[in-house]
C-alpha positions as CSV (number, residue, x, y, z in Angstrom):
1,M,-0.1,0.1,0.1
2,T,2.9,2.1,0.9
3,S,4.3,1.6,-2.4
4,R,1.0,2.5,-4.3
5,L,0.7,5.8,-2.2
6,A,4.3,6.8,-3.3
7,G,3.5,6.0,-6.9
8,V,0.5,7.9,-6.8
9,L,1.9,11.2,-5.2
10,A,5.1,11.2,-7.3
11,C,2.6,10.8,-10.4
12,A,0.5,13.7,-9.1
13,L,3.6,16.0,-8.6
14,V,5.1,15.2,-12.2
15,M,1.0,16.0,-13.9
16,A,1.2,19.3,-11.4
17,V,4.6,20.4,-12.6
18,T,4.0,19.5,-16.1
19,V,0.6,21.4,-16.1
20,H,2.0,24.5,-14.6
21,G,5.2,24.6,-17.0
22,V,3.0,24.2,-19.7
23,G,0.7,26.6,-18.6
24,G,3.7,29.2,-17.9
25,A,5.4,28.3,-21.1
26,A,2.5,29.9,-23.4
27,G,3.2,33.4,-21.9
28,S,7.0,33.8,-22.0
29,G,8.7,31.8,-25.1
30,A,12.0,30.1,-24.9
31,G,13.2,30.8,-21.6
32,E,10.7,28.7,-19.9
33,T,12.2,25.6,-21.2
34,S,15.1,25.6,-19.2
35,V,12.8,25.8,-16.0
36,A,10.3,23.3,-16.9
37,E,13.4,21.0,-17.1
38,K,14.7,22.0,-14.2
39,V,11.3,21.5,-12.4
40,G,10.9,18.1,-14.6
41,E,14.3,16.7,-13.3
42,T,13.5,18.0,-9.5
43,A,10.2,15.9,-9.8
44,K,12.1,13.0,-10.9
45,R,14.5,13.4,-8.3
46,I,11.7,13.7,-5.6
47,G,10.0,10.4,-7.2
48,R,13.9,8.5,-7.0
49,T,13.8,9.8,-3.4
50,I,10.3,8.3,-2.2
51,E,11.2,5.1,-4.2
52,E,14.3,5.0,-2.2
53,G,12.3,5.1,1.0
54,V,9.7,3.0,0.2
55,K,12.3,0.0,-0.6
56,K,14.0,0.5,3.0
57,T,10.7,0.4,4.7
58,A,10.0,-2.8,2.8
59,K,13.8,-4.1,3.6
60,K,13.1,-3.1,7.2
61,I,9.8,-5.1,7.4
62,E,11.7,-8.0,6.0
63,D,14.7,-7.7,8.4
64,K,12.2,-8.0,11.1
65,H,11.3,-11.6,9.8
66,V,7.3,-10.6,10.5
67,P,5.9,-13.4,8.5
68,E,8.7,-16.2,10.8
69,K,6.9,-14.2,13.9
70,I,3.6,-15.1,13.1
71,E,4.3,-18.4,12.2
72,R,5.7,-19.0,15.7
73,K,2.9,-17.5,17.1
74,L,0.5,-19.8,15.2
75,K,2.6,-22.9,15.7
76,K,2.5,-21.9,19.8
77,A,-1.5,-21.6,19.8
78,A,-1.9,-24.8,17.5
79,D,0.5,-26.4,20.3
80,K,-1.7,-25.0,23.3
81,T,-5.1,-26.3,21.7
82,V,-3.6,-29.8,21.3
83,E,-2.4,-29.9,25.0
84,G,-6.0,-28.5,26.0
85,F,-7.5,-31.2,24.0
86,Q,-5.2,-33.7,25.3
87,K,-5.8,-32.8,29.1
88,A,-9.7,-33.0,28.3
89,Q,-9.2,-36.0,26.4
90,R,-7.3,-37.4,30.1
91,K,-10.0,-35.9,32.3
92,I,-12.9,-37.6,30.2
93,K,-11.2,-41.1,30.6
94,Q,-10.7,-40.5,34.2
95,K,-14.5,-39.5,34.6
96,L,-15.6,-42.5,32.6
97,A,-12.9,-44.9,34.4
98,D,-14.6,-44.1,37.9
């Protein structure tokens, strides 16, 4: 979801810069091209920075081993459930033996 958000923000930024640059170019002529190029380059640089941030965040999530932690917790819960059923089975057998 974070990567989608970053992509949408980067696209919105590029579109806003493009529209603003095109609108301003109509009135001032050839001098506007270099400003539009600078703004475009800046937008690309910002997009790359956002992309790097998203990659770093994804890497941190992988480094924290979240899937493995969830798997351990689920296994522990399953083991506890098995222990509970075994205990209930022993109690039932004791009651029936009496």
